[in-house]
N, C-alpha and C positions, 0 to 999 in steps of 0.2 A: 592470711596465713599466720599462725602463731609460732613463736620461737621457743626452742628448748635448747639453750646455749650449750649444754653439756654434749649435745650431739655433734658438735663441730670438731670434736677431737680428731677424728680421722675421716677422710672421704670414704664413700661407699662405692666400690667398683662393681660394675655389672655390664655384661655384654648384651648386645641388642636382642639376640635370639632368646636367651633365657628370660629376659625382661618381658618381652611381648608374649612369650608362651605362658609365663606365670599369670599375666593379667587376662589373657584371652582364652586360656584353655577351658573347654566346656564339652559336654556331650558324654558319650558312653564308650566303654571298651568293646570293640568288636573283635572277638578272638577267632580261634580256629586257624586263621591264616592272616598274617600281616606281611606284606611283601618287603623285601630288602632291596628292591630295585633302585630306590633313591640312593642308597649307599653305593651299590655296585655301578650304577649308570650315571650318577650325579656329575662326576668330573667330566665324563665324556660329553654329556649333554651341555654342560656349561661351556666347555671349550668350543663345541659346535656353534652355539649361539654367538659367543664372543668373537668368533672368526668373521661373522657377518658385520661386525661393527665397522664404522668408518675410521679413517686414519686419525682424526682428532678426538674420537670417542675414547673413554677410559674404562678399564676393567679392573676388577679386584681392588677397589679403592678403599684404603684404610681410613676410617673416620673416628673422631673422638670429640666429645663435647662435655660440658659441665652444666649441671642443672641444680639450682638451689631450691630445696623444698624443706620447709620447717627448720630452717637454719642448718640443714644437713646438705652436704655437697655430694651429689651423685655424679660419678664419672662414668659415662656411657661410651662404650667402644664397640666397633663392629667393622665389617668389611662388606661393602655392597658389591653385587655381581657386576654391575655396569652403570656408568654415567654417560648417557648418550644424548645427542641432539636430535629431536624429532619435531619437524615442522617449525624449526626455529626456537623450540623450547627445550631447555635442559631437563632431562628425564632420568630418574632412577629406574633401572631395569632389574627387577627381582626375578630370577630364573628358578623354576621348580620342575624337577623331573617327576612324572607321575606314571603309575601303571594302569590306573583306571581309564576307561574311555573318556575323552575330553568332554563329551556331552554330559557325563555324570558329575562334572565339577559343579557344585551348587552355586546358583546366582552368578555373580561376576567375579568369583574368586573367594578363597577362604579368608575370613577376617584376620587371622593371625598372620597370613602372608601380606595382606594390606598393611598391617601394623608394622611389620618389618620395613616395608617400602616407605611408609610415611615417616618413620623415625629416621631412616637414612636421608630422606628428602629434607627433613628439618635440620639435620646436622650440616648438610651441604648448604642449605639456604642461609643458615645462621653464619657459617664460616665465610661464605662468599657474598653475604648481604643481598640476597635475592628476595624480591617481593613475592614471588610464587615459584612453585616447582611442580613438575609433573611426575607421577609415579606410574609405573607399568608393571603388571604381572605377566610374565611369559611362561606359559605352561607348555611342556613338551612331553608328548606321549612316548615313553621310553622305547617301546617296541616298534611303533610305526614311524616315529619321528614327526608326527603331526604337531602343529603349533597352534596355540590359541592365546590371544593377548587381550588384556583388559587395561584400560588407561583412565586415570583420574588426575585432575589438576586442582591443587589447593593453594590458598594464599599463605604467606608466611605466618600470619596471625592464626590461621586454622591449624597449621602444622605445629606452632608453638603451644597452642591449647591442647592438641593431641599429645605432644611429648610430655607436657606437665601431667596430663591425665594418666599416662602410663606410669610415671614415677609415683604419682599419688596412689595408684592401685598397688604398687609394689612396696611402698614405704613402710607400712605396718609390719610386714614380714621382715624387711631389711632392719628395722629398728629392733625387732625381736632378736634377730641373729646377732646384731652388734652388742646389745645389752648382755646377751649370753656370753659373747666372746670376752667382754670386759670381766665378767664374773669368773669365767673359765681361767683367764690369764692370772687373775688375782689369786685364785685357788691353787694354781700350779706353783706360784712363787713360794707359798708356805707349805707345800706338800713335802713330806719326808717319806723315806722308804717305809713301806707299810708293815714292817716287822721290826721287832726290838733290835735284832742284830742281823747282819748279813751271814748267810750260810757260807761255808767254804766254797769259793768259786763264783759267788754271786757278784761280789764287788768288781773283780776284773772283767766279768762279762758285761755288767752294766756300764762300766767306764769305757770299754771298747765300743759298745753300741753308741754311746753319746759322742765319742771322738769321731766315729765313722760318719754319723749324721752331720756333725759340725763341718767335716771336710767334704761332704757331698760325695762319698764313695760308697762301696758295698763291703759287707763283712760276711765271712764264712766261718761259723763258730761251731766247733765240736765241743759240746758241753754235756757232761754225764747226766743221766736220769737221776732225779731226786734233789737237784740243787735249787730248783725253782726257776727254770729258764723263762717261763712265761712272764712273771713279774720282773725278772731281771732284764728283759728286753722292752717291756711296756713302760716301765718307770722312766728310763732315760729318754725314750721317745717322747713321752708326755712332757718331760722337762724341756726337751728341745722345742716343743710347741710354745711353752712359756717364755723361752728365750727368743722367739720369733724365727727360729731356724726352720721350723716345719709348721704345717697347718693341719695336717691330717695323719692319722695312723691307720694303716690297713693291716689287720692281723688275719693272715690267710693260712688255711690248713686243709688237710685232706679228710679229716674225720670229725664227726660231731662231738666226740669226747674231748678233743683238744679245744674245740670252740667253747665248751663249757668251762674249761680251765681259764680261758681268757676272760670270760664273763665274771668268774670268781675273783680274778685278779683286779679287774676294774671295780667290782663291788667292794673289795677290801680297801682300795684307795678312795673310793667315793665315801665310804664310811668314815674316812679320816679327813673329809672336806673337799676332795676333788669334785669339780663341777664340769663335767663334759657330756656332750651328747654322743652316745655310743649305741649303734644299732647292730643287731645280729641278723644276717640275711639267711633265710631258711629256704630250701629247695621248694619250688612251686608245687610239686606233687605232694609234699608233706604239709604245707601250710594252707593249701586251698580248702575252703569250707565245704565245697561240693565234692562228694565221693567220686563223681565221674570227671572231676577236673575240667568242666566245660566252661571255660572263661569266655563268655559272650553275653552281650546285653540282652539277647533274646531269651536266655535261659538262666541268668544269674542276676539277682537284684543288686548284688555288690558291684557288678559291672555296669548296670544301667545307671546312667547319670554320674558315673565315677568322677569325671573331670569337673562336674559342677560342685562336687563336695570335697575334692581332694585338698584344696588350699586350706580350708577350714580344719580338716583332719590333721594336716601336717602342722599347722600353727598350734593346734590344741596339744598334740603330743609333745612338741618341742617346748611349749610353755610349762608343761607339768611333769615331764619325765626327763631322766638323764640316761639311765641304763635301759635300753629298749630291747629286751629279749623277745623271743618268739611269743611268750605269753602276753607281754605288754602290747606288742604289735597286734595280736589277735583281739585284745580287749578294745583298743581304739578303732580297729577295723570294723568290729561289730557296732560300736557306738556310732560311728559315722557312716556305716553301710558302704564300705569301700573294699575292694579286693585286697586281701592282706598281703599278697605277694607284690603287686604293683605298688601298694602303699609303702612297703618296706624299702623298695627301690627309691621312691620319691623322698622318703625320710633320709636315706643314705646320702643323697646329694647335699643335704644340709647338715650332716653330722660331722663331728670331729674324729670319731673312731668308727671303723667298720670291721666287723668280724664276719668272715665268710669263707667259702670254699676257694681253692686256688683259681678256679675258672673265672672269677670276676676280675682278676688282674691279668691272667695269662692266656686264657682261651680266646682266640679271635672271634668265636661265634657268640660268646656270652658276656665279654668284659663290659665294664661300665662305660658305655660309649658316650653317654651324655656328660661325662666328667669333664669339667673345664680344664684346659691345659694348665692354667694357673694353679689349680688344686693339685694336679699331678706334680708340677715342678716343686711344690713344697710338701709333697706327700712322702711318707716313710712306709715301706712295705716290710712287714715282719713275717717271714716265711717259716712257720712252725713245721717240725718233722720234715725238714727240707729234703731228706733222702728220698721221699716219695715223689718229689717233683720231676725227677728224671723220667720215670716211666709215664707219669701223668702228662708231662710235656710232650713226650713222644706220641702219646695218644691224641692229645689236643691238636697237634700239627700234622696228623695223618688223616686220611680219608679213604673210604672204600665204597664200592657199589657191587650189587649182585645181579646176575643175569635174570634170576627168577622174578624179581620185582617188575622188570620191564616186560617179560613174557606175560605176566598176570595182567598188567595194565593194558597190553595189546588186546587181550581177550575181553576185559571188562568194558573198555571204551570203544570197542569196534563200531557199535551202532550209535552210541551216545555222542562221541566226539572223535570223528575220523582224524582230526588234527593230533589229538593225544595219542590215539592208537598208532598213527603213522610215525610219530616221533619216537614212541616207545619201541615200535617194530624195528626201526633203524638201529637203535642201540642194541636190541636183542640179536639182530642179525650179525652185528659186529662181534658180539660176545660168542656167537656160534662159530664164527670164523676163528676166533682165538682158541676155542676148544679144539677145533680141528688142527690148528697150527701147532698146539702143544700137546697133542694126543699122546705122543710117546713118553714125554717126561712128566706130564701132569702139572707142571709148574714152570715159571720162567721169572728171571730177574733182569730187568732192563734199567739202564742208567739214564734213559731219557723219558720225559713225560709222554704219556699216551695221547699224542696230539689228535689222532683220528677219533678216538672215543670222546675226547673233550670237545671236539668240533661237533659231534652228534649230541652231546649233552646240552649245549647252549640252546639250540632250537627246542629241545624238550623242555628245558626250564621255562622258556618264554611261553610255550603252549600251555604248560601246567599252570603257570602264573595267571594267564588269561582265564583258564577254566576255574581256578580257585577264586579269583576275584569276582567273577560273575555269580558265584554261588552255585553254579550248575553241578559241581561235584557233590554238593550236600543235598540238593533237591531232586535231581533226576537220576541219581545213581544210589546204590546201596551205601549205608554208612561205612561198611568195610572197604568198598571201592574208594570212597572219598579219603578214608584214613590212609589207604595204600598210596593214593596219589600224593597226599600231603607228605607222608614219610619219604617217598621216593624223590619228591621235589627237593626236600631239604637235604637228602643225601647227595643228589646231583649238584645242588647249589654249593654244598660243602666241597665236593670234588673240584669245582671250578675255583672256589676261593683258595683252597690249598694249592691248586695248580699254579696260582700266581706266586706262591712262595717257593716253588720247586727249584732246587739248585743241586750242587754237587753233593749235598748232604742227604739227598733223597734217592730212592730207587722206586721203580714201578714193579710191584710184586703181583704176579698172576698165578692163580690156582685154577686149574681146569679139570673138573671131574665129569662124570657121565651126565649128571643132572644139574650141575651148578658151575658157574664161572664167577670168580671173585677177582676184581681188579682193585689194587690198593696202592695209593700214593703213600709210601712208607717213609716217614721221617726217621732216619737212622741216628742222626746227631741233632738233638733239639737245642744244643747250647747257644747257637747264634740267635735263634728266635726267642728263647727265654731271656737272653740278654737284651734283645730289642724291646721286649715287653716291659721291662723295668727302666729302660733308658730315659723315659720322660720323667721319672720320679727322682726325688733328691737322693734317696738312699734305699737300698734293699739289704735286709739282714737275714741271712740264711742260717738257721740253727737246728741242731739235732744232736742226740746222744750218739748217733751211729753214722756220722759223716766219715766213714772209714772205708778206704783211705782218703784222706782229705784232698790229695792231688787229683784223684778220680772225680770227686764231686765238684771241685773247682773247675775242672775241665768240662764236665757235663752240664753244669749250671751256668756256664757263660761268664766266668770270672774274667776281669780285666787285670792287666799287670799291676795297676795301682790299687786294686782292692785288697783288703786286709784278710788275714787268716788268724784264728785264735783257737787254741786247744786248752781247755780247762781240765786240770787233773781231777780224777775221781775223789770225792770227799769220803768214800767208804773205805773201811779197813778190810784187809785180807781175811781177818777172823770172822767177818760177817758171812762169808761164803763157805759152804761145804760143797766143793766142786768135784764131781766124779766123772770119769770117762768110761763108757762101755764101748770098746773098739770092735763093734760088729760091722760087717759090710751090709749096708741097706741099699746097695745099688739094685736096680730093677731086677736084674737076673738073680739076685740073692734074696729077694724079699720073701719068697715062700719059706725059705729056711730061717730067716731072721725074725719073722713075726712071732713065732713061738718063744724065742729067746727074750724078746722084748716083753711079751706077756708075762713070762716068768719073773723078769726083773720088776715089773710093775706090781705083781703079786707080792714079791718080797718087800717092796717099798711100803705097800699098804699094811703089811704086818709089822714092819720095823718101826714105822713112824705114824703117829696120829697127826692129823692136820689136813689142810687143803692143798691140793696140787693141780697144776695145769700140765697137760701132756700134749705137746705139739708135734704134728705129723706133716710130711711134705705134700700129702694129697688126701682127699676124702676117701677114695677107695682103700688106700693103705690104712687109714684111720679105722675104717669099718672092719677090716680084716683083723687088725690087732685087738680091737675092742671085742670082737666075737671070741677070739682066743682067750682074752682076759676073763670075760664073763663065764666062759666054760670051766674055769678053774674054781668057781664057787667062792671067790674071795669075799670076805665080810667088809664091804666098802660100798659107799654110794657113788654113783657115776652120773655124769652129764655129758651129752654128746652134741657138738656143734653140727648143724646141718646146713646145706647150701640155701641161701636166700632167706635166712631167718629174719622175721620182722623185728622192729624196734622193741616191742614189748617182750618178745621171746628172748632177745639179747639181754634185756634188763633182768628177766627172770633167771637167766643163766648166771649172771654176775651176782645177783642178790643172794644166791645160794652159798656164796663164799663168805661165811660168817665165822668169827672166832669162837673157840670153845665148844666145838661140836664133838659129840661122843664118838662118831664114826668117821673114818677117813673119807674124804671126798676127792674124787679124781674127775677133772674136767678134760674131756678129749676134744682137741681143737686143731686147727690147721695153721701152719706157718704162713705169715703174711695176711691172716684173716683179721676180723674185727676184735678178737680177743688177744691177739699177739702184739697189738700196738695201741698206745693211748689209754690203756687200762690201768687204773691205779687201785691196787688192793694192798694197802699198807698193813704192817703189823701181822697179826695172826690170821688175817683174812687170806693170806697166801703163804704157805710154808715151804713149798717146793715147786720146781719147774723142771720138766723133762723135755729136752729138744731132740727129736729124732731126725737126723739127717742134716746135711750142710745147706739145705734150702735151694739147691740149684733149680732154676726154671726148667720145665720139661724140655728136653732136647727136641727141636723141631726146625722146620725150614726157615722160619722167620728169625729165630735166634741164631741160626747158622749164618744167615745173611748179615746180621749184626756182627758176629764174630769175624767174618771175612772182611767186612768193611773196616773195622778198627785195626785188624792185622795189616791191611793195606796202608792204613794211615800211620803205621809205625808204633801202634800201641799193642798191648797184649790182648788180642781179640777174645780169647777164651775167658780171661778175667773180666773184661768189660761186658761181655754178653751173658756170662753165666756166674762166675765166682762172686764178684762184688755184689750184684743184686741178690744172690742167694744168701751169702753170709750176712747181709744186712737184715734179712728176716730172722736169722738166728740171733743176732745181737738184740734185736727188738724183743723177741720172745723171751730171751734170758733176762732182759732188762726189766721184766715185770716183777722180778723177785725182790730185789732190794730197793726200796723207795725212800727210806729215811735212815738216819744215822743209828736208829735203834733196831732196825730189822735184821733178822738172821734167817738163813734158809739153805735148802739143798738144791743144787743145780746138777742135773745129770745130762751129759752130752753123749748121744748115742750115734756113733759113726766113727770108723777107724780113720777117716780122712781128717778129723780134727787134730790128729797128732802129726799131720804131714803138711808140707807147704803146697799152695800158698795159704791154706786155711789156718794153720797154727799161728802165723804171725798176725792174722786179722782178729784174733781173740783179744779181748781186753786184758790188761795186765793182771787184774785180780782173778781172772779165770785161768791163768797160765800155770798155776801150781795146783795139781789135782791128783786125786787117787785113781789109780788105773787097775782094772781087772780084765783078765782074759776069759773069765767065766761068765755065764749068762745069768747071774743073779747077784744082787747086792749083798746077800748073806754069806757069800764066799769071802775068802780072805782078800783084803785089799792091800795094795802096796803103795808106798809113796812114789810118785813119779813126777819129775820135772823135765822140761826140755829147754 
């Protein structure tokens, strides 16, 4: 072994499982279905086996050892399931819960499982100076409880050789990461703020973020649009890495457009010398190279042999790239013939910065489960556009199921799989009983979990899992039936997962119609679970221009008493805004009368002002009605109309039309809360005016009323929590598209008489509160100054 003395600067810490998985992973991705039983059943199975241990046997034994390789000190830690005495020989017991039949376990066990057991055996033999150790693999079939064991005995010399071989296989990758870390930290020391001067509000925001990270608490920051929130949060978080306070930055957001802003901020800093590994995670359905998104070794060459090539692919990209956007990930995925989505996840575990959707941190179904606790403890989560996280959190922590899925499965699998058909039939029968029970009201709200239906879902999940694992669903039934089984399995499994979280913040919401029954575990207040999701991280920074009112968002995002709050004043001047109010009633009962008046107003605008305008409506139907009224007037203007389900190229085409210096006025008709109302940046003359129709209230319905009643019972203002605050946030976001820099000017028209009344009036930004008011239905009428 040759020495490289500079590598002795700091030890390299690694846990047993990621070490052996790195060295031993091989084979292909087998998609379509991958069971989560090991996650759901693992604890129960381990406890079951460990209960059979003798009195002097040990369980959950924490182990630690040091291995010197090429003058580098590797500190290896882990926790073995059991240390037991068998036939007078001390034995490491490695317990594995599996869903496949035991006879399908290849050979005498998986090599990676033996590697774990051997490494634990080495650590014990070395610590206790034993000449030999025995290792045992205990496989437990999760559903049947059947047990199969394999046993091997190795001398200490054999175990030591094996342990060194593991470190030797991992060392080149470890040295690559450590050399990168040294270069990263040196680059952060000399990094300066990537602009010549701080904009108004940037310095206090950046300072507050750094102080928050230093103290290991959370921050809720209301910072206006246009000050540069992205770089003002990323820069201090990166500085915290250089100071050893943090090791990773997770920039999470709800929209692709804001992810692009984070990439641009990183690129700006890297152009000034920053050296960090940053990866953007793209949704699987967008980045997959196959149109049918069929991730399976049998049909995708990128999945075939994926684990044989992935270590080389990861090392290659980390050695040659820093900012790993979707395009960069795709390039290296093609180069090494690996699945781009799985590749991006593997790269993420080695990166200093991750840019992703909220769900990778908060969603219990999707989060980065392989993330080491050490990485989380020194991780900083930057939550962009944090106002979106309330509703997203509510969705993440809710689950629902439909009767129709189980009825269809009962029919499809009647002959092929009586077990599936029977389990589905039992769930369907229960749903029929619910329909009869609630025939009079059509719906019900219960404060207890639906234990009976959950009890029926458990055997269905087990039956579906067996069917899916054997492949019978894909070979002996139609593709549609297989897909239905897979989708229903995941829905049922999610119901069981969410049921484990069920507490006083939940209700069971049941809708019973003539042909359908829906049962929903409805998370009313996601604050506790959102708080738990970031509890393991060092700090979470929640920021948005529209955290209004701040007390509501602190409440709903799970703030603790010690967490900080910051309000950054707007850097824009009142003179940049020309704000007008058209006090029409656009309540549903008045929309037939109001649509003509709004069309007249828009026609007047098109004639009065040249430029580009966005007009936001509370719904697609109302948008279409006003659009038809407007076009019937024969106004000389160009129009664009948002439609539901627009593709990414269609959205890009819509925004690209907003160019400065056009001869004709352009009106873009869009919806509040949609893709064009948030995260869209059209500075200067790309956008000259915004019209917001309505106060954005969610549609009145049974679920919203359940939220209203719940928060009223909790002593809050239920109507505001369920309707007003979410609605006005859409208004603030839409209006915020207008003024993006200190040089922008523009017209903002608010259409709704409620804007002049409480509680809506006090939720408007300060710069919107002086406006010109008319009681006529056209802007060419006489305006009067109005203040409240």
